[in-house]
VOPAGU-2260 file (C-alpha; in pm, 1 decimal, decimal comma):
REM VOPAGU-2260
SITE   aa  ch    i         X         Y         Z
SITE  MET   A    0       0,0       0,0       0,0
SITE  THR   A    1     140,2     339,3     -95,2
SITE  THR   A    2     165,2     627,0     146,8
SITE  ALA   A    3     -97,5     820,1     -48,1
SITE  THR   A    4    -339,0     527,1     -37,2
SITE  ALA   A    5    -284,6     482,2     336,6
SITE  LEU   A    6    -352,7     852,2     398,7
SITE  ARG   A    7    -672,9     836,8     194,7
SITE  GLU   A    8    -792,8     537,8     394,6
SITE  GLN   A    9    -710,5     709,3     722,9
SITE  ALA   A   10    -903,8    1016,2     610,9
SITE  SER   A   11   -1198,0     800,9     506,1
SITE  ASP   A   12   -1199,7     624,7     842,8
SITE  ALA   A   13   -1184,1     958,3    1028,2
SITE  LEU   A   14   -1472,5    1092,5     823,2
SITE  GLU   A   15   -1682,1     784,2     900,1
SITE  ARG   A   16   -1613,9     817,1    1273,3
SITE  ILE   A   17   -1721,7    1182,4    1269,3
SITE  GLN   A   18   -2042,7    1098,8    1085,0
SITE  ASP   A   19   -2122,1     814,8    1325,2
SITE  PHE   A   20   -2067,2    1049,4    1618,6
SITE  LEU   A   21   -2295,5    1320,2    1475,0
SITE  ILE   A   22   -2571,0    1111,0    1317,0
SITE  ASP   A   23   -2818,7    1169,5    1601,9
SITE  PHE   A   24   -2719,8    1522,3    1704,3
SITE  SER   A   25   -2956,9    1747,2    1898,2
SITE  LEU   A   26   -2982,8    2124,1    1933,4
SITE  GLU   A   27   -3066,1    2366,8    2212,6
SITE  ALA   A   28   -3220,6    2711,9    2187,7
SITE  THR   A   29   -3355,6    2979,2    2419,4
SITE  ARG   A   30   -3683,4    3144,9    2318,6
SITE  PRO   A   31   -3659,5    3066,1    1945,2
SITE  LYS   A   32   -3847,6    3317,3    1731,1
SITE  PRO   A   33   -4068,6    3219,1    1434,0
SITE  ALA   A   34   -3779,1    3299,8    1200,0
SITE  ASP   A   35   -3554,1    3065,6    1401,8
SITE  ILE   A   36   -3809,1    2784,8    1370,0
SITE  GLU   A   37   -3829,9    2840,9     994,2
SITE  ALA   A   38   -3449,5    2829,9     969,7
SITE  LEU   A   39   -3448,2    2503,0    1161,8
SITE  LYS   A   40   -3716,5    2358,2     937,7
SITE  ALA   A   41   -3498,0    2437,9     637,4
SITE  GLU   A   42   -3166,9    2319,1     781,9
SITE  ALA   A   43   -3219,3    2037,6    1034,5
SITE  PRO   A   44   -3330,9    1682,9     951,3
SITE  THR   A   45   -3694,2    1603,7    1024,9
SITE  GLY   A   46   -3735,6    1473,3    1379,8
SITE  THR   A   47   -3423,5    1644,0    1516,8
SITE  ARG   A   48   -3452,7    1705,4    1891,2
SITE  LEU   A   49   -3469,6    2074,1    1983,1
SITE  TYR   A   50   -3422,1    2136,9    2355,1
SITE  LEU   A   51   -3605,7    2447,6    2475,8
SITE  SER   A   52   -3440,5    2629,1    2765,2
SITE  ALA   A   53   -3663,9    2748,2    3046,7
SITE  ILE   A   54   -3619,3    3104,1    3175,2
SITE  PRO   A   55   -3722,8    3151,3    3540,8
SITE  THR   A   56   -3845,0    3507,7    3482,5
SITE  HIS   A   57   -4079,3    3407,5    3198,2
SITE  PRO   A   58   -4416,2    3228,7    3228,6
SITE  VAL   A   59   -4399,1    2853,3    3179,8
SITE  ASP   A   60   -4677,7    2870,0    2919,7
SITE  GLU   A   61   -4420,3    3027,8    2689,6
SITE  LEU   A   62   -4248,9    2687,6    2675,9
SITE  ALA   A   63   -4570,5    2523,3    2561,2
SITE  ASP   A   64   -4613,2    2780,7    2281,7
SITE  GLN   A   65   -4256,3    2712,7    2166,3
SITE  ALA   A   66   -4310,7    2335,4    2176,7
SITE  VAL   A   67   -4620,8    2370,5    1957,0
SITE  ALA   A   68   -4423,8    2570,0    1697,0
SITE  VAL   A   69   -4134,6    2322,4    1702,0
SITE  ARG   A   70   -4367,5    2025,1    1654,6
SITE  ALA   A   71   -4542,3    2199,5    1364,1
SITE  ALA   A   72   -4202,3    2238,9    1196,6
SITE  GLY   A   73   -4148,4    1862,3    1200,8
SITE  LEU   A   74   -3896,3    1864,1    1484,9
SITE  GLU   A   75   -3901,6    1694,0    1826,0
SITE  PRO   A   76   -3955,5    1948,2    2107,5
SITE  VAL   A   77   -3776,3    1875,5    2436,2
SITE  PRO   A   78   -3869,9    2145,0    2689,9
SITE  HIS   A   79   -3663,3    2204,9    3002,7
SITE  ILE   A   80   -3849,8    2177,6    3332,6
SITE  SER   A   81   -3688,8    2332,2    3641,4
SITE  ALA   A   82   -3829,0    2158,5    3948,6
SITE  ARG   A   83   -3759,1    2436,6    4198,9
SITE  ASN   A   84   -3920,2    2699,8    3976,6
SITE  LEU   A   85   -4260,1    2524,0    3978,2
SITE  HIS   A   86   -4502,5    2698,5    4211,3
SITE  SER   A   87   -4755,5    2416,5    4249,1
SITE  ARG   A   88   -4868,4    2076,8    4124,6
SITE  ASP   A   89   -5148,0    2254,1    3939,0
SITE  GLU   A   90   -4892,9    2458,3    3746,1
SITE  ILE   A   91   -4698,6    2155,0    3623,9
SITE  VAL   A   92   -5021,2    1965,9    3547,0
SITE  ARG   A   93   -5149,0    2251,1    3328,5
SITE  LEU   A   94   -4814,7    2267,7    3151,0
SITE  LEU   A   95   -4796,9    1891,0    3095,9
SITE  GLU   A   96   -5153,0    1891,1    2962,3
SITE  ARG   A   97   -5059,0    2153,0    2705,9
SITE  PHE   A   98   -4741,8    1963,5    2614,8
SITE  GLN   A   99   -4941,4    1645,7    2558,4
SITE  ASN   A  100   -5250,2    1784,3    2387,7
SITE  GLU   A  101   -5100,6    2059,6    2173,9
SITE  ALA   A  102   -4742,3    1952,3    2098,7
SITE  GLN   A  103   -4737,1    1574,2    2160,5
SITE  VAL   A  104   -4431,1    1616,2    2382,3
SITE  THR   A  105   -4284,2    1284,3    2498,6
SITE  HIS   A  106   -3935,1    1404,8    2601,6
SITE  LEU   A  107   -3839,4    1648,4    2877,6
SITE  LEU   A  108   -3510,3    1767,6    3023,9
SITE  VAL   A  109   -3563,4    1774,8    3400,4
SITE  ILE   A  110   -3332,5    1993,6    3608,0
SITE  GLY   A  111   -3332,1    2112,9    3967,6
SITE  GLY   A  112   -3282,6    2482,3    3895,5
SITE  ASP   A  113   -3033,2    2733,6    4030,9
SITE  ARG   A  114   -3251,7    2903,0    4289,9
SITE  ALA   A  115   -3164,5    2826,6    4653,4
SITE  ASP   A  116   -3521,6    2763,9    4770,2
SITE  SER   A  117   -3798,4    2591,2    4580,2
SITE  ALA   A  118   -4099,0    2798,1    4479,0
SITE  GLY   A  119   -4334,5    2505,7    4533,1
SITE  PRO   A  120   -4356,0    2135,6    4620,2
SITE  PHE   A  121   -4058,3    2009,5    4414,3
SITE  ALA   A  122   -3716,2    2060,2    4571,5
SITE  THR   A  123   -3521,4    1846,6    4323,7
SITE  SER   A  124   -3556,9    1694,8    3979,0
SITE  LEU   A  125   -3575,3    1356,7    4154,6
SITE  ASP   A  126   -3895,9    1472,1    4327,3
SITE  LEU   A  127   -4049,6    1546,3    3990,9
SITE  ILE   A  128   -3939,8    1215,0    3838,5
SITE  GLU   A  129   -4083,5    1021,7    4131,6
SITE  SER   A  130   -4411,6    1216,4    4137,7
SITE  GLY   A  131   -4571,3    1002,5    3865,7
SITE  LEU   A  132   -4700,7    1314,7    3691,0
SITE  LEU   A  133   -4473,0    1293,1    3389,4
SITE  GLN   A  134   -4586,7     946,7    3281,6
SITE  ARG   A  135   -4951,2    1038,8    3343,2
SITE  TYR   A  136   -4925,9    1305,4    3072,5
SITE  GLY   A  137   -4746,0    1113,3    2803,5
SITE  ILE   A  138   -4381,4    1169,1    2892,6
SITE  ARG   A  139   -4176,3     861,9    2804,4
SITE  HIS   A  140   -3819,4     992,1    2824,1
SITE  VAL   A  141   -3631,4    1230,6    3052,6
SITE  GLY   A  142   -3298,6    1402,1    3008,4
SITE  LEU   A  143   -3078,2    1446,6    3317,1
SITE  ALA   A  144   -2819,6    1722,0    3351,0
SITE  GLY   A  145   -2451,0    1624,7    3346,2
SITE  HIS   A  146   -2153,3    1837,7    3452,4
SITE  PRO   A  147   -1820,0    1720,2    3305,5
SITE  GLU   A  148   -1639,8    2011,6    3473,6
SITE  GLY   A  149   -1811,3    1956,2    3806,3
SITE  HIS   A  150   -2024,7    2198,8    4004,1
SITE  PRO   A  151   -1892,6    2494,5    4205,0
SITE  ARG   A  152   -2097,4    2405,4    4513,1
SITE  VAL   A  153   -2133,8    2025,4    4493,5
SITE  SER   A  154   -1862,3    1757,0    4504,8
SITE  ASN   A  155   -1821,2    1507,4    4221,6
SITE  ASP   A  156   -1910,1    1220,1    4451,8
SITE  VAL   A  157   -2240,7    1381,6    4547,1
SITE  LEU   A  158   -2313,0    1463,5    4181,3
SITE  ASP   A  159   -2245,0    1104,1    4075,1
SITE  ARG   A  160   -2469,4     957,5    4344,9
SITE  ALA   A  161   -2750,7    1198,6    4260,6
SITE  LEU   A  162   -2722,9    1122,5    3889,9
SITE  ARG   A  163   -2738,3     748,2    3948,8
SITE  ALA   A  164   -3037,3     791,5    4182,5
SITE  LYS   A  165   -3224,7     988,9    3916,7
SITE  ALA   A  166   -3140,2     738,1    3642,8
SITE  GLU   A  167   -3259,2     450,0    3862,3
SITE  ALA   A  168   -3576,8     636,2    3961,8
SITE  ALA   A  169   -3656,4     703,6    3597,3
SITE  GLU   A  170   -3612,8     337,1    3508,8
SITE  GLN   A  171   -3827,9     224,9    3801,0
SITE  SER   A  172   -4096,0     472,3    3692,1
SITE  GLY   A  173   -4105,5     333,1    3338,2
SITE  LEU   A  174   -3912,2     623,4    3185,0
SITE  THR   A  175   -3604,3     596,8    2968,3
SITE  ALA   A  176   -3331,2     848,3    3048,5
SITE  ASP   A  177   -3020,2     997,1    2897,8
SITE  ILE   A  178   -2769,9    1251,6    3027,0
SITE  VAL   A  179   -2727,7    1589,8    2859,1
SITE  THR   A  180   -2409,7    1774,3    2953,0
SITE  GLN   A  181   -2311,4    2136,0    2985,8
SITE  PHE   A  182   -2076,7    2243,9    2706,0
SITE  SER   A  183   -1704,5    2208,4    2762,4
SITE  PHE   A  184   -1379,8    2272,5    2576,5
SITE  ASP   A  185   -1180,9    1985,8    2728,5
SITE  SER   A  186   -1204,2    1660,1    2530,7
SITE  ALA   A  187    -982,6    1470,9    2777,0
SITE  GLY   A  188   -1193,8    1591,4    3068,9
SITE  ILE   A  189   -1516,2    1490,4    2893,6
SITE  SER   A  190   -1379,7    1142,5    2819,2
SITE  ALA   A  191   -1257,9    1096,5    3176,4
SITE  TRP   A  192   -1593,7    1209,1    3316,7
SITE  ILE   A  193   -1792,3     966,3    3099,7
SITE  ARG   A  194   -1555,7     682,2    3187,9
SITE  ARG   A  195   -1607,0     765,7    3555,5
SITE  LEU   A  196   -1983,8     740,0    3509,3
SITE  ARG   A  197   -1945,6     402,4    3338,0
SITE  ASP   A  198   -1721,3     276,2    3618,2
SITE  TYR   A  199   -1985,9     392,6    3865,5
SITE  GLY   A  200   -2249,6     184,4    3688,8
SITE  ILE   A  201   -2426,4     466,2    3502,0
SITE  GLU   A  202   -2473,8     326,4    3151,6
SITE  ASN   A  203   -2734,8     573,0    3021,5
SITE  PRO   A  204   -2666,0     738,5    2684,8
SITE  VAL   A  205   -2480,0    1069,2    2710,8
SITE  ARG   A  206   -2542,0    1371,6    2490,3
SITE  ILE   A  207   -2216,3    1566,6    2498,4
SITE  GLY   A  208   -2263,6    1942,7    2496,2
SITE  PHE   A  209   -2071,5    2155,6    2246,1
SITE  ALA   A  210   -2081,6    2528,1    2179,2
SITE  GLY   A  211   -2197,7    2564,0    1819,2
SITE  PRO   A  212   -2011,7    2790,9    1580,1
SITE  THR   A  213   -1995,0    3150,1    1700,4
SITE  ASN   A  214   -1744,8    3430,7    1752,9
SITE  LEU   A  215   -1498,9    3441,1    2040,0
SITE  THR   A  216   -1664,8    3728,2    2224,7
SITE  THR   A  217   -2003,7    3556,5    2231,7
SITE  LEU   A  218   -1849,8    3224,4    2326,8
SITE  LEU   A  219   -1659,9    3366,0    2622,6
SITE  LYS   A  220   -1969,8    3552,7    2740,8
SITE  TYR   A  221   -2174,3    3232,1    2754,5
SITE  ALA   A  222   -1885,1    3033,8    2902,5
SITE  GLN   A  223   -1858,2    3282,4    3190,0
SITE  ARG   A  224   -2234,6    3290,6    3239,5
SITE  CYS   A  225   -2256,5    2910,1    3248,1
SITE  GLY   A  226   -1957,2    2862,7    3476,2
SITE  VAL   A  227   -1749,1    2685,2    3212,4
SITE  LYS   A  228   -1373,0    2708,0    3257,6
SITE  ALA   A  229   -1262,3    2893,8    2945,7
SITE  SER   A  230   -1025,8    3170,7    2839,8
SITE  ALA   A  231    -897,9    3302,4    2510,4
SITE  THR   A  232    -568,2    3123,9    2572,6
SITE  GLY   A  233    -735,1    2797,9    2667,2
SITE  LEU   A  234    -963,4    2805,6    2366,0
SITE  ALA   A  235    -679,3    2881,3    2129,3
SITE  LYS   A  236    -489,1    2575,7    2254,3
SITE  ASN   A  237    -768,2    2338,5    2149,2
SITE  ALA   A  238    -668,5    2195,3    1813,2
SITE  GLY   A  239    -921,0    2299,9    1550,9
SITE  LEU   A  240   -1142,6    2485,6    1797,4
SITE  MET   A  241   -1035,9    2832,3    1690,5
SITE  LYS   A  242    -989,9    2880,6    1317,2
SITE  GLN   A  243    -884,1    3235,6    1391,6
SITE  LEU   A  244    -829,1    3369,7    1738,7
SITE  PHE   A  245   -1071,8    3656,0    1685,7
SITE  GLY   A  246   -1275,6    3487,7    1415,7
SITE  VAL   A  247   -1531,6    3210,1    1424,5
SITE  SER   A  248   -1504,8    2930,3    1677,7
SITE  ALA   A  249   -1634,2    2582,3    1597,2
SITE  PRO   A  250   -1610,8    2257,6    1797,6
SITE  ASP   A  251   -1459,9    2053,6    1514,0
SITE  GLY   A  252   -1138,6    1966,1    1699,6
SITE  LEU   A  253   -1331,1    1844,1    2003,9
SITE  ILE   A  254   -1568,5    1642,8    1787,5
SITE  ARG   A  255   -1292,7    1478,9    1585,1
SITE  THR   A  256   -1101,8    1383,2    1900,1
SITE  LEU   A  257   -1408,4    1248,5    2081,2
SITE  SER   A  258   -1529,2    1061,8    1772,7
SITE  ASP   A  259   -1198,7     872,3    1773,7
SITE  VAL   A  260   -1238,8     784,1    2142,2
SITE  ALA   A  261   -1604,4     688,2    2098,2
SITE  ALA   A  262   -1518,8     458,7    1808,1
SITE  GLN   A  263   -1299,9     255,9    2044,8
SITE  GLY   A  264   -1608,7     175,3    2253,4
SITE  ALA   A  265   -1473,0     332,6    2571,6
SITE  LEU   A  266   -1755,8     583,6    2616,9
SITE  GLY   A  267   -2061,6     370,9    2554,2
SITE  ASP   A  268   -2363,2     529,6    2385,6
SITE  VAL   A  269   -2284,1     896,2    2312,6
SITE  ALA   A  270   -2417,0    1164,9    2078,8
SITE  ALA   A  271   -2358,1    1536,1    2016,2
SITE  HIS   A  272   -2569,0    1818,4    2158,6
SITE  PHE   A  273   -2518,3    2172,7    2025,0
SITE  PHE   A  274   -2584,6    2499,9    2207,0
SITE  SER   A  275   -2681,2    2760,8    1949,4
SITE  PHE   A  276   -2492,4    3066,4    2074,8
SITE  GLY   A  277   -2419,9    3177,2    1718,5
SITE  GLY   A  278   -2780,0    3141,2    1601,3
SITE  ILE   A  279   -2995,3    2831,0    1575,4
SITE  GLY   A  280   -3008,9    2831,2    1193,8
SITE  ALA   A  281   -2632,3    2859,1    1155,6
SITE  THR   A  282   -2575,5    2591,8    1420,8
SITE  ALA   A  283   -2822,3    2353,7    1254,9
SITE  ARG   A  284   -2664,2    2408,9     913,8
SITE  TRP   A  285   -2312,7    2344,4    1047,3
SITE  ALA   A  286   -2414,2    2028,5    1235,0
SITE  THR   A  287   -2623,1    1892,3     948,3
SITE  HIS   A  288   -2345,2    1938,7     692,4
SITE  ALA   A  289   -2090,3    1780,7     925,5
SITE  ALA   A  290   -2320,7    1484,6     995,1
SITE  LYS   A  291   -2357,5    1431,5     619,5
SITE  GLY   A  292   -1980,0    1424,8     579,7
SITE  LEU   A  293   -1969,1    1755,0     388,6
SITE  ILE   A  294   -1640,9    1847,0     554,1
SITE  SER   A  295   -1271,2    1880,3     479,9
SITE  LEU   A  296   -1028,3    1734,8     733,5
SITE  ASP   A  297    -734,2    1952,9     829,5
SITE  SER   A  298    -386,7    1877,3     957,6
SITE  GLU   A  299    -461,3    2010,9    1306,8
SITE  ASN   A  300    -702,4    1729,3    1398,4
SITE  GLY   A  301   -1008,5    1936,5    1314,4
SITE  PHE   A  302   -1219,6    1993,7    1005,8
SITE  SER   A  303   -1398,0    2262,0     809,5
SITE  VAL   A  304   -1759,4    2236,6     702,0
SITE  ASN   A  305   -1790,4    2279,8     326,4
SITE  PRO   A  306   -2028,0    2546,2     191,4
């Protein structure tokens, strides 16, 4: 075999691993506008999961309106539900009724919420999972939050135990569950975290969070807001992450590295989850093209999405 032939085969194998890793990607958006939904309809494959972030200062009915629009566009709405932000059982029942009757929602991402005290009867996401309300209104699958970089106020051991308890409670309640992570810029840290979960007996699928393509200023703003350890220097050191230091950032280097690790079977069932900081339409277009293999590999262990 010639050197050129060997390089072509290596490139082909790398491309296949990237496509396998991205084939079931999901997206996340906050308060998508009608134009955003139309852009998604044009760019994302039918049935793509769109996670809808909940905003504590906005009425929960807003989530139901968004879910209806997402379903009408041929996508799978996955609203976020923050347990501590729910004021009463009646509030969550009304919301679940709307999800079921108007948007045929079967998937939710259930989180505790950042507020110190609960507004109503649910102190944790586990309380909500164990309430029996979700299944009663057609929910079949729950997403659980994962933190590859840890939590500033909770130890890793406590986080791991809580995550396993929620996964077990979901299974016992007849719900399937996966884990959806915060975005990170550390491929080695992500791999180590998932391996730790597997060693701890948590075998649920993991959706690995990535910051979709955006500019450096926007990326750093969201990283600081979300508590993600990031700096201009740290980002620039990630192979393929920054095409230009002050240009557009894309997670291609992270994806290529993690697709190689995933192909070895060390991470179990994993998929990609994109936060749309640079716009939901642009993020969907980038992810869809990459998943189709419309990319050019580069020498820095990343890739560029072809126009």
